VEXDREN-2710 file (C-alpha; in Angstrom, 1 decimal):
% VEXDREN-2710
k/r/px/py/pz
1/MET/0.0/0.0/0.0
2/TRP/2.7/2.5/1.0
3/PHE/4.7/1.5/-2.1
4/LEU/1.7/2.3/-4.2
5/ILE/1.2/5.7/-2.6
6/PHE/4.9/6.5/-3.1
7/LEU/4.7/5.4/-6.7
8/VAL/1.6/7.6/-7.3
9/TRP/3.4/10.5/-5.6
10/LEU/6.5/10.0/-7.7
11/VAL/4.5/10.0/-11.0
12/ILE/2.7/13.2/-9.9
13/TRP/5.9/14.8/-8.9
14/ALA/7.7/13.8/-12.2
15/GLY/4.7/15.0/-14.2
16/GLY/4.5/18.3/-12.4
17/THR/8.3/18.8/-12.8
18/TYR/8.2/18.1/-16.5
19/ARG/5.2/20.4/-17.0
20/TYR/7.0/23.2/-15.1
21/LEU/10.2/22.8/-17.1
22/TYR/8.9/21.9/-20.5
23/GLY/5.1/22.2/-20.5
24/THR/5.0/25.8/-21.6
25/PRO/6.0/26.7/-25.2
26/SER/9.3/28.6/-25.4
27/PRO/9.0/32.3/-26.0
28/PHE/12.3/32.1/-28.0
29/SER/13.1/30.7/-31.4
30/LEU/15.9/30.8/-33.9
31/GLU/13.4/31.9/-36.6
32/SER/12.6/35.2/-34.7
33/VAL/16.2/36.3/-35.1
34/ARG/16.9/38.1/-38.4
35/PRO/20.0/39.9/-39.8
36/PRO/20.4/43.5/-38.4
37/GLY/18.7/46.1/-40.5
38/PRO/20.2/49.4/-41.5
39/ARG/21.0/51.7/-38.6
40/GLU/18.3/54.4/-38.0
41/PHE/20.0/57.7/-37.8
42/ASP/16.9/59.9/-38.2
43/GLN/16.3/61.1/-34.7
44/LYS/12.6/61.9/-35.3
45/LYS/12.0/58.3/-36.3
46/ARG/13.9/57.1/-33.3
47/ASP/11.9/59.4/-31.0
48/LYS/8.6/57.8/-32.2
49/VAL/9.9/54.6/-30.6
50/ILE/11.8/55.8/-27.5
51/LYS/9.9/59.0/-26.8
52/GLN/6.3/58.1/-27.4
53/GLY/4.2/60.1/-24.9
54/PHE/1.5/58.6/-22.8
55/ARG/-2.1/58.9/-24.0
56/LEU/-5.0/56.5/-23.2
57/ASP/-5.6/55.9/-26.9
58/LYS/-2.1/54.6/-27.2
59/VAL/-2.6/51.9/-24.5
60/PRO/-3.2/48.5/-26.2
61/LEU/-6.6/46.9/-25.4
62/ASN/-6.9/43.8/-23.3
63/LEU/-3.5/44.2/-21.6
64/ASP/-1.9/41.1/-19.9
65/VAL/1.0/42.9/-18.2
66/ILE/2.0/46.4/-17.1
67/VAL/5.7/47.0/-16.6
68/ILE/6.7/50.0/-14.5
69/GLY/10.0/51.4/-15.7
70/SER/11.8/51.0/-19.0
71/GLY/15.3/50.1/-17.8
72/ILE/16.8/47.0/-19.3
73/GLY/15.3/44.8/-16.5
74/GLY/11.8/46.0/-17.4
75/LEU/12.3/45.8/-21.1
76/ALA/13.9/42.3/-20.9
77/ALA/10.9/41.1/-18.9
78/GLY/8.5/42.9/-21.2
79/ALA/9.9/41.6/-24.4
80/THR/10.2/38.0/-23.1
81/LEU/6.5/38.1/-22.0
82/ALA/5.5/39.7/-25.3
83/LYS/7.2/36.9/-27.2
84/ALA/5.3/34.4/-25.0
85/GLY/2.0/35.8/-26.2
86/LYS/1.3/38.5/-23.6
87/LYS/0.2/42.0/-24.5
88/VAL/2.6/44.2/-22.6
89/LEU/2.6/47.9/-21.8
90/VAL/5.8/49.5/-20.5
91/LEU/5.3/52.8/-18.6
92/GLU/8.3/55.2/-18.2
93/GLN/8.2/58.4/-16.0
94/HIS/11.1/60.0/-18.0
95/TYR/10.6/61.6/-21.4
96/GLN/12.9/58.9/-23.0
97/ALA/12.8/55.2/-22.5
98/GLY/15.8/53.1/-21.6
99/GLY/16.6/53.8/-18.0
100/CYS/20.4/53.5/-17.6
101/CYS/20.6/52.4/-21.2
102/HIS/19.4/55.7/-22.6
103/THR/21.7/58.4/-24.0
104/TYR/21.1/62.1/-24.1
105/ILE/22.2/64.5/-26.8
106/GLU/23.1/68.1/-25.9
107/LYS/24.9/70.7/-28.1
108/GLY/25.8/68.1/-30.6
109/PHE/27.3/65.7/-28.0
110/GLU/25.9/62.3/-27.1
111/PHE/26.5/60.8/-23.6
112/ASP/25.8/57.4/-22.3
113/VAL/24.3/57.5/-18.8
114/GLY/24.7/54.1/-17.4
115/LEU/26.1/51.7/-20.0
116/HIS/29.9/52.3/-20.3
117/TYR/30.8/48.8/-21.6
118/ILE/29.5/45.3/-21.4
119/GLY/31.0/41.9/-21.4
120/GLN/29.9/38.3/-22.3
121/VAL/28.2/39.3/-25.5
122/GLY/30.5/37.4/-27.8
123/GLU/29.0/35.1/-30.5
124/ASN/26.6/32.5/-29.0
125/SER/27.2/33.4/-25.4
126/LEU/24.1/33.0/-23.2
127/LEU/23.9/36.8/-22.7
128/ARG/24.2/37.4/-26.4
129/VAL/21.6/34.8/-27.2
130/ALA/19.3/36.6/-24.7
131/PHE/20.0/40.0/-26.3
132/ASP/19.4/38.5/-29.8
133/GLN/16.0/37.1/-28.7
134/ILE/14.6/40.2/-27.1
135/SER/15.8/42.4/-29.9
136/GLU/15.2/39.8/-32.6
137/GLY/18.8/40.0/-33.8
138/GLN/18.9/43.8/-34.3
139/LEU/21.5/44.7/-31.6
140/GLU/25.1/44.7/-32.7
141/PHE/28.1/45.0/-30.4
142/HIS/31.5/46.4/-31.2
143/GLU/34.4/44.7/-29.4
144/LEU/36.7/47.2/-27.7
145/ASN/40.5/47.0/-27.5
146/GLN/41.9/44.0/-25.7
147/HIS/43.4/46.5/-23.2
148/PHE/40.0/47.7/-21.9
149/ASP/40.9/49.1/-18.5
150/THR/43.8/51.0/-16.9
151/ILE/44.1/51.4/-13.2
152/HIS/46.2/54.2/-11.6
153/ILE/46.9/54.0/-7.8
154/GLY/48.5/56.8/-6.0
155/LEU/49.5/60.4/-6.9
156/GLY/52.6/62.1/-8.3
157/ASP/55.8/60.2/-8.1
158/GLU/54.0/57.5/-6.1
159/LYS/51.6/56.7/-8.9
160/ARG/51.5/53.1/-10.2
161/GLU/49.8/52.0/-13.4
162/TYR/48.3/48.6/-14.1
163/THR/46.6/47.4/-17.3
164/ILE/43.8/44.9/-17.6
165/LEU/43.5/42.8/-20.8
166/SER/40.6/40.6/-22.0
167/GLY/41.3/37.1/-23.3
168/LYS/40.6/33.6/-22.0
169/THR/44.3/33.1/-21.0
170/GLU/45.7/36.6/-21.6
171/MET/43.9/38.3/-18.7
172/LYS/45.5/36.1/-16.0
173/ALA/48.9/35.9/-17.7
174/HIS/49.1/39.7/-18.1
175/LEU/48.2/40.2/-14.5
176/MET/50.9/37.8/-13.4
177/LYS/53.5/39.7/-15.4
178/GLN/52.6/42.9/-13.5
179/PHE/52.6/41.0/-10.1
180/PRO/55.4/38.4/-10.5
181/ASP/55.6/37.9/-6.7
182/ASP/51.9/37.1/-6.4
183/THR/51.3/34.5/-9.1
184/GLU/49.8/32.1/-6.6
185/ALA/47.4/34.6/-5.3
186/ILE/46.3/35.5/-8.8
187/GLU/45.9/31.8/-9.7
188/THR/43.6/31.2/-6.7
189/PHE/41.6/34.3/-7.4
190/PHE/41.0/33.2/-11.0
191/LYS/39.9/29.8/-9.7
192/ILE/37.3/31.6/-7.6
193/MET/36.3/33.6/-10.7
194/LYS/35.8/30.3/-12.6
195/VAL/33.7/28.7/-9.9
196/SER/31.6/31.9/-9.5
197/ALA/31.0/32.2/-13.2
198/LYS/30.2/28.5/-13.8
199/HIS/27.9/28.1/-10.7
200/ALA/26.2/31.5/-10.4
201/TYR/23.2/29.9/-12.0
202/TYR/22.7/27.9/-8.8
203/LEU/21.8/31.2/-7.1
204/ALA/19.3/31.9/-9.8
205/ILE/17.8/28.5/-9.2
206/LEU/17.2/29.4/-5.5
207/LYS/14.9/32.1/-6.8
208/LEU/13.0/29.9/-9.2
209/ILE/12.2/26.8/-7.1
210/PRO/9.8/27.0/-4.2
211/GLN/11.3/29.1/-1.3
212/TRP/10.8/26.4/1.3
213/VAL/12.8/24.0/-0.9
214/SER/15.6/26.6/-1.4
215/LEU/15.8/27.2/2.4
216/PHE/15.8/23.4/3.1
217/LEU/18.7/22.9/0.7
218/LEU/20.7/25.7/2.3
219/LYS/19.9/25.1/6.0
220/SER/20.5/21.3/5.7
221/GLY/23.9/21.9/4.1
222/ILE/23.0/20.1/0.9
223/GLY/23.6/23.3/-1.1
224/ASN/27.2/23.5/0.1
225/LEU/27.8/19.9/-0.9
226/VAL/26.5/20.7/-4.4
227/SER/28.7/23.8/-5.0
228/SER/31.0/26.1/-3.1
229/VAL/29.3/29.1/-4.7
230/PHE/26.7/29.2/-1.8
231/ARG/29.6/29.8/0.6
232/LEU/31.5/32.2/-1.7
233/SER/28.5/34.4/-2.2
234/GLY/28.5/35.2/1.5
235/THR/32.3/35.5/1.9
236/CYS/33.8/38.9/2.6
237/ALA/36.0/40.1/-0.2
238/THR/38.6/41.8/2.0
239/GLU/38.9/38.8/4.4
240/PHE/39.4/36.5/1.4
241/VAL/42.0/38.5/-0.5
242/ASN/43.9/39.0/2.8
243/THR/44.4/35.2/2.8
244/LEU/45.9/35.4/-0.7
245/THR/48.4/38.3/-0.5
246/SER/49.4/41.3/1.5
247/ASN/49.9/43.4/-1.7
248/LYS/47.4/46.2/-1.3
249/ASP/47.7/47.2/-5.0
250/LEU/46.6/43.7/-6.0
251/HIS/43.7/44.0/-3.5
252/VAL/42.6/47.1/-5.5
253/ILE/42.8/45.1/-8.8
254/PHE/40.6/42.4/-7.3
255/ALA/37.9/45.0/-6.4
256/TYR/38.5/48.0/-8.7
257/LEU/35.1/47.8/-10.4
258/PHE/33.5/49.7/-7.6
259/TYR/29.7/49.9/-7.2
260/GLY/29.5/51.9/-3.9
261/VAL/30.4/49.2/-1.5
262/PRO/33.9/48.9/0.1
263/PRO/35.5/45.4/-0.3
264/LYS/35.1/44.7/3.4
265/ASP/31.3/44.9/3.0
266/SER/31.1/43.2/-0.4
267/SER/31.0/39.6/-1.6
268/ILE/34.1/38.0/-3.1
269/MET/31.8/36.2/-5.6
270/ILE/30.3/39.5/-6.9
271/ASN/33.8/41.1/-7.2
272/SER/35.2/38.1/-9.1
273/LEU/32.1/37.9/-11.3
274/LEU/32.5/41.6/-12.3
275/ILE/36.1/41.0/-13.5
276/HIS/35.2/37.7/-15.2
277/HIS/32.4/39.5/-17.0
278/TYR/35.1/41.0/-19.3
279/LYS/37.4/38.0/-19.6
280/ARG/36.1/37.2/-23.1
281/GLY/36.1/40.8/-24.2
282/ALA/34.6/44.2/-23.5
283/PHE/31.9/45.5/-25.9
284/TYR/29.9/48.5/-26.7
285/PRO/26.5/48.7/-28.6
286/LYS/27.0/49.9/-32.2
287/GLY/25.0/53.1/-32.5
288/GLY/25.2/53.9/-28.8
289/ALA/23.5/52.6/-25.7
290/SER/20.1/53.9/-26.8
291/GLU/20.0/51.2/-29.5
292/ILE/19.2/48.7/-26.7
293/ALA/15.9/50.3/-25.8
294/PHE/15.1/51.2/-29.4
295/HIS/15.2/47.7/-30.6
296/ILE/13.7/45.9/-27.6
297/ILE/10.7/48.3/-27.6
298/ARG/10.1/47.5/-31.3
299/THR/10.0/43.8/-30.3
300/ILE/7.3/44.6/-27.7
301/GLN/5.4/46.6/-30.2
302/LYS/5.6/43.8/-32.8
303/TYR/3.6/41.5/-30.5
304/GLY/0.9/44.1/-29.8
305/GLY/2.3/45.9/-26.9
306/ASN/3.8/49.4/-26.4
307/CYS/6.1/51.6/-24.4
308/LEU/4.9/55.0/-23.3
309/VAL/7.0/57.8/-21.7
310/ARG/6.0/60.7/-19.5
311/ALA/3.9/58.2/-17.7
312/PRO/4.7/58.4/-14.0
313/VAL/3.0/55.7/-12.0
314/SER/1.6/57.1/-8.8
315/ARG/0.0/53.9/-7.4
316/ILE/-0.2/50.2/-7.9
317/LEU/-3.9/49.2/-7.6
318/VAL/-4.6/46.4/-5.2
319/ASN/-8.0/44.9/-4.6
320/GLU/-9.6/43.6/-1.4
321/LYS/-8.2/40.2/-2.0
322/GLY/-4.7/41.6/-1.9
323/GLU/-4.1/41.2/-5.7
324/ALA/-2.5/43.8/-8.0
325/TYR/-4.8/44.6/-10.9
326/GLY/-3.3/47.7/-12.5
327/VAL/-1.8/51.1/-11.9
328/LYS/-2.7/54.8/-11.7
329/VAL/-0.7/57.1/-14.0
330/ARG/-0.4/60.8/-13.5
331/LYS/-1.5/62.7/-16.6
332/GLY/-1.3/66.5/-15.9
333/GLN/-3.4/67.1/-12.9
334/GLU/-5.4/63.9/-13.2
335/GLU/-4.7/60.3/-12.5
336/VAL/-5.7/57.7/-15.1
337/GLU/-6.3/54.0/-14.3
338/VAL/-4.7/51.4/-16.5
339/LEU/-5.7/47.8/-15.8
340/ALA/-3.9/44.5/-16.3
341/PRO/-3.9/41.2/-14.4
342/VAL/-0.1/41.3/-13.9
343/VAL/2.1/44.2/-12.8
344/VAL/5.9/44.1/-13.0
345/SER/7.9/46.8/-11.2
346/ASN/11.3/47.7/-12.5
347/CYS/11.7/50.8/-10.4
348/GLY/13.3/49.2/-7.4
349/ILE/12.1/47.5/-4.3
350/PHE/12.0/50.6/-2.1
351/THR/10.1/52.7/-4.6
352/THR/7.7/49.8/-5.3
353/PHE/6.9/48.9/-1.7
354/GLN/7.3/52.3/0.0
355/LYS/5.8/54.7/-2.5
356/LEU/3.6/52.8/-5.0
357/LEU/1.7/50.4/-2.8
358/PRO/-1.4/51.6/-0.8
359/PRO/-0.5/52.5/2.8
360/GLU/-2.4/49.6/4.3
361/ILE/-0.4/47.1/2.1
362/ARG/2.9/48.8/2.9
363/ALA/2.4/48.3/6.6
364/LYS/2.0/44.5/6.3
365/THR/4.7/42.4/8.0
366/ASP/5.6/40.4/5.0
367/ILE/6.3/43.6/3.0
368/GLN/8.5/45.0/5.8
369/GLU/10.4/41.7/6.0
370/ARG/11.3/42.0/2.3
371/LEU/12.4/45.6/2.8
372/ASP/14.5/44.7/5.8
373/ILE/16.8/42.4/3.8
374/MET/17.8/45.3/1.5
375/LYS/19.6/48.7/2.1
376/HIS/19.6/51.9/0.1
377/GLY/22.5/52.0/-2.3
378/ARG/25.0/54.9/-2.6
379/GLY/24.3/57.8/-4.9
380/SER/26.1/58.3/-8.2
381/PHE/27.7/61.5/-9.4
382/LEU/28.6/62.0/-13.1
383/VAL/30.3/64.8/-15.1
384/PHE/29.5/64.9/-18.8
385/SER/32.1/66.9/-20.8
386/GLY/32.1/67.7/-24.5
387/PHE/35.1/68.7/-26.6
388/ASP/35.7/70.2/-30.0
389/GLY/38.2/67.7/-31.6
390/THR/38.6/64.1/-32.6
391/GLU/39.9/61.4/-30.3
392/GLU/43.1/61.4/-32.3
393/GLU/43.6/65.2/-31.7
394/LEU/42.8/65.0/-28.0
395/GLY/44.7/61.7/-27.2
396/LEU/41.5/59.9/-26.2
397/LYS/40.9/56.2/-26.5
398/SER/38.3/53.6/-25.7
399/THR/40.2/52.2/-22.7
400/ASN/38.6/53.2/-19.3
401/ILE/40.7/54.9/-16.7
402/TRP/40.2/54.1/-13.0
403/LEU/41.9/56.4/-10.6
404/PHE/42.6/55.7/-6.9
405/LYS/44.5/58.0/-4.6
406/ASP/45.2/55.2/-2.2
407/ASN/45.5/51.4/-2.3
408/ASP/43.4/50.8/0.8
409/MET/39.9/50.9/-0.7
410/ASP/38.2/50.1/2.6
411/LYS/39.7/53.0/4.5
412/SER/39.4/55.4/1.5
413/MET/35.7/54.7/1.1
414/ASP/35.0/54.8/4.8
415/ASP/36.9/58.0/5.3
416/PHE/35.2/59.7/2.3
417/PHE/31.7/58.8/3.3
418/ALA/32.3/59.9/6.9
419/LEU/33.2/63.4/5.7
420/SER/31.0/66.4/6.2
421/LYS/29.2/68.0/3.2
422/GLU/31.7/70.8/3.1
423/GLU/34.8/68.5/3.2
424/ALA/33.7/66.0/0.6
425/PRO/34.2/67.8/-2.7
426/ASP/37.9/68.4/-1.9
427/ASN/38.7/64.9/-0.8
428/ILE/37.6/62.6/-3.6
429/PRO/39.4/59.2/-3.3
430/MET/38.5/57.5/-6.6
431/MET/36.8/57.9/-9.9
432/MET/36.3/56.3/-13.3
433/ILE/36.8/58.0/-16.8
434/THR/35.0/56.6/-19.9
435/ILE/35.1/58.0/-23.4
436/PRO/31.8/56.9/-25.2
437/SER/32.7/58.7/-28.4
438/SER/35.8/56.5/-28.7
439/LYS/33.8/53.2/-28.1
440/ASP/31.2/53.5/-30.7
441/PRO/32.6/53.3/-34.3
442/GLU/29.5/55.1/-35.6
443/ALA/29.9/58.1/-33.2
444/LYS/32.1/59.8/-35.9
445/ILE/29.2/59.5/-38.3
446/ARG/26.5/60.9/-35.9
447/HIS/28.7/63.6/-34.3
448/PRO/31.7/64.3/-36.5
449/GLY/34.6/66.3/-35.1
450/LYS/33.3/66.0/-31.5
451/SER/34.4/63.9/-28.5
452/CYS/32.8/63.3/-25.2
453/MET/33.8/62.1/-21.7
454/THR/31.9/60.8/-18.7
455/ILE/33.4/60.8/-15.2
456/LEU/31.7/58.7/-12.6
457/MET/32.1/58.4/-8.8
458/MET/29.9/57.5/-5.8
459/VAL/28.7/60.0/-3.3
460/LYS/26.6/60.3/-0.2
461/TYR/22.9/61.3/-0.9
462/GLU/22.8/63.3/2.4
463/TRP/25.3/65.8/1.0
464/PHE/22.6/66.9/-1.6
465/GLU/19.5/66.2/0.4
466/GLU/18.7/69.8/1.3
467/TRP/17.8/70.5/-2.3
468/LYS/15.6/67.4/-2.8
469/ASP/12.4/69.4/-2.9
470/THR/13.6/71.8/-5.6
471/SER/12.9/71.4/-9.3
472/ALA/15.4/70.0/-11.8
473/ARG/17.5/72.8/-13.4
474/LYS/16.0/75.3/-10.9
475/ARG/17.8/74.3/-7.7
476/GLY/19.6/77.6/-7.2
477/ASP/23.1/79.0/-7.2
478/GLU/24.1/77.3/-3.9
479/TYR/23.3/73.9/-5.3
480/TYR/25.1/74.7/-8.6
481/ASN/28.2/76.0/-6.9
482/TYR/28.3/73.0/-4.6
483/LYS/28.1/70.3/-7.3
484/MET/30.6/72.2/-9.4
485/ARG/33.2/71.9/-6.6
486/PHE/33.0/68.2/-7.1
487/ALA/32.9/68.5/-10.9
488/ASN/35.9/70.9/-11.1
489/ASN/38.1/68.6/-8.9
490/LEU/37.1/65.6/-11.0
491/PHE/37.8/67.3/-14.3
492/ASP/41.1/68.7/-13.1
493/TRP/42.1/65.2/-12.1
494/ALA/41.1/63.9/-15.5
495/CYS/43.2/66.6/-17.2
496/THR/46.3/65.2/-15.6
497/HIS/45.8/62.1/-17.8
498/PHE/44.4/63.9/-20.8
499/PRO/46.1/67.3/-20.9
500/LYS/44.8/68.3/-24.3
501/ILE/41.1/68.3/-23.3
502/LYS/41.2/71.4/-21.0
503/ASP/41.4/73.9/-23.8
504/LYS/38.9/72.1/-26.0
505/LEU/36.1/71.9/-23.4
506/VAL/32.9/73.5/-24.9
507/PHE/30.2/71.8/-22.9
508/GLN/29.8/70.4/-19.4
509/GLU/26.9/69.2/-17.4
510/VAL/26.8/67.5/-14.0
511/ALA/24.4/64.8/-12.6
512/THR/24.1/64.5/-8.8
513/PRO/22.0/61.9/-6.9
514/LEU/19.0/64.3/-7.3
515/THR/19.5/64.3/-11.1
516/ASN/19.4/60.5/-11.1
517/THR/16.3/60.5/-9.0
518/HIS/14.6/63.0/-11.3
519/TYR/15.5/61.4/-14.7
520/LEU/16.0/57.7/-13.8
521/GLY/13.6/57.4/-10.9
522/ALA/16.6/56.1/-8.9
523/GLN/15.8/56.0/-5.2
524/ARG/18.2/58.4/-3.4
525/GLY/20.1/58.7/-6.7
526/ALA/21.4/55.1/-6.5
527/MET/22.0/54.0/-10.1
528/TYR/22.9/50.5/-9.0
529/SER/19.6/50.4/-7.0
530/SER/19.7/48.6/-3.6
531/GLU/23.1/48.3/-1.9
532/HIS/25.1/45.2/-3.1
533/ASN/26.5/44.4/0.3
534/LEU/27.6/41.1/1.8
535/GLU/24.3/40.4/3.6
536/ARG/22.3/40.7/0.4
537/PHE/24.4/38.0/-1.3
538/ARG/24.3/35.4/1.5
539/ALA/22.6/32.4/0.0
540/GLU/19.6/32.5/2.3
541/THR/19.0/36.2/1.5
542/VAL/19.3/35.4/-2.2
543/ALA/16.6/32.7/-1.8
544/ARG/14.2/35.1/-0.1
545/ASN/14.8/38.0/-2.5
546/ARG/12.8/36.8/-5.4
547/CYS/10.7/38.2/-8.2
548/SER/7.4/37.3/-6.7
549/THR/6.1/39.5/-3.9
550/PRO/3.7/39.3/-1.0
551/VAL/1.2/41.0/-3.3
552/LYS/-0.3/38.5/-5.6
553/ASN/0.3/39.3/-9.3
554/LEU/2.9/41.9/-8.5
555/TYR/6.5/41.1/-9.5
556/ILE/9.9/42.7/-9.1
557/SER/12.5/43.0/-11.9
558/GLY/15.9/44.6/-12.5
559/GLN/19.0/45.1/-10.4
560/ASP/17.2/44.4/-7.1
561/VAL/16.5/40.8/-8.2
562/PHE/20.0/39.6/-9.0
563/SER/22.9/42.0/-9.3
564/CYS/24.0/45.4/-10.6
565/GLY/24.8/46.5/-14.1
566/ILE/23.2/46.0/-17.5
567/ALA/23.8/42.2/-17.4
568/GLY/22.6/41.9/-13.8
569/ALA/19.5/43.9/-14.6
570/LEU/18.8/41.9/-17.7
571/HIS/19.0/38.6/-15.8
572/GLY/16.6/40.2/-13.3
573/GLY/14.2/40.6/-16.2
574/LEU/14.6/37.1/-17.4
575/LEU/14.1/35.8/-13.8
576/CYS/11.0/37.9/-13.6
577/ALA/9.6/36.7/-16.8
578/SER/10.2/33.1/-15.6
579/ALA/8.2/33.8/-12.5
580/VAL/5.3/35.4/-14.4
581/LEU/5.1/32.6/-16.9
582/ASP/5.8/29.9/-14.3
583/HIS/8.4/28.6/-16.8
584/ILE/12.2/28.8/-16.6
585/VAL/13.1/30.7/-19.8
586/TYR/16.8/30.0/-19.2
587/LEU/16.2/26.4/-20.3
588/ASP/15.0/27.7/-23.6
589/LEU/18.0/30.0/-23.9
590/VAL/20.4/27.2/-23.1
591/VAL/18.8/24.9/-25.7
592/LEU/19.2/27.8/-28.3
593/LYS/22.8/28.4/-27.3
594/LYS/23.7/24.7/-27.8
595/THR/21.9/24.6/-31.1
596/LEU/23.8/27.7/-32.3
597/LYS/27.1/26.3/-31.2
598/LYS/26.4/23.0/-33.0
599/ARG/25.5/25.0/-36.1
600/LYS/28.6/27.1/-35.9
601/ALA/30.8/23.9/-35.5
602/ARG/29.2/22.4/-38.6
603/GLU/29.8/25.6/-40.6
604/LEU/33.5/25.6/-39.5
605/ALA/33.9/22.0/-40.4
606/GLN/32.4/22.6/-43.8
607/LEU/34.7/25.6/-44.3
608/ALA/37.7/23.5/-43.3
609/LYS/36.6/20.7/-45.7
610/LYS/36.3/23.2/-48.6
611/LYS/39.8/24.5/-48.0
612/LEU/41.2/21.0/-48.1
613/GLN/39.5/20.3/-51.5
END
């Protein structure tokens, strides 16, 4: 009798598992990918896609899904759901879609806002397959120089320079040449990189299987038997690298891709994944970062959906059963209701739970528990500079420059963020310089004879908080003078590396955390959304921080789901689509990837055969 019961249970379990994994038709197909069409340079035609203003008559009928926010996480979720047969509406509060993937043009200069380079988009990589599916093959990526990053540590005569190369074997070998006394430490770090990269999908699985199963696997210790990635995700970066070497410069190399968290508060897995991300090459979208939103939105439109801007969502509608059923959108002085059975929020967990949900829902214990596992991220500060002159004339290049005044990142960051508002602008410890006009080969066509530079650093929101209730571009002289103290010090530091730019500067604009809040909807100006600290990446927290929410039919997408950056946010979108569809779309992507690799292998074999004939 008991054997029969067990057998029935086994059949039901196997059937349910098969249905969950393979019972839903794939939203992806090889046939949907077509050769890239001609680049659209007509800005008016582009604006019809990425700047289509909200009106009720533009809202598709019989919506299945509303996505709040048009960053890559929202667009990836929206396009995947659209290809799965859902009618999707993406709502964006800004006047241009794209979130951190948008670009802005001013005085003939085009600046990227959040995408400075991206890795892992080589032919037939999983990320490239995903981009090809949600853009239907229309996105093209230009591979940057093998020497993609330069790191400077120290000032004056004490300055040391290190270069980072991409390449399966070249990255490690080149690093060992620069640190000949620390080859063993580098070898160990690269082993950690490999484990983290190969097994990161286990962390995604924690979000896709039932939460009680995830927690059982972790608490029982079974997870650690399967992979060391569950332990690595919660391992302190500083403590780990201290066991490898006492060389502080090398410590910086292992953590130089800063995202607002000092190494002592960050995960060694995340830091190693960020470096591994560029191991097979650094890339930039041909035509600029706005190409991403432009083509993904057209995919959503192709399947009956739309993306509308100037559509600030003021409230997520929740019925008496605790189910989300639509949103309210501010239109002038009025609020317009837009209804759909599923709502996806790509505007961050804090904005979603603390601002958009009704007060009685916000106060619920399960909502507060989700908020308690996250912290607000650090604010971002950017300086956009435009120059009259080509990259050759100004000595600019596509290689990013990372500058650190000191090789103790933990102390530098702690000391900086402990400074008063008045002290901070004159004590900047680190920054990054990127040259978007040198990365996109088509920039010379769109903006001939012009070059542009973006400088990025992390700042404390509280330094700018007193102006939070003022209007953009109308914050007053005191605010302008204060932000320009930061900007001038950053630009002067950049001029020590690019001396020819100072006399050719014709345009400059500065974005503070308040700017990022206004244009990107970033809570407290945090472009990387919630803080990527060590606690967030402990395996149990990863399992609890999933796309589904305590509000039925409301889902979270983007950087708050998995990790920061364009790739991290895109994976957040794919995880979200998986949760909405109750189907793991990654399995479909893996099948496509294997099919493409086999096809490529056959093509190479046929080519080799022809050469022999």
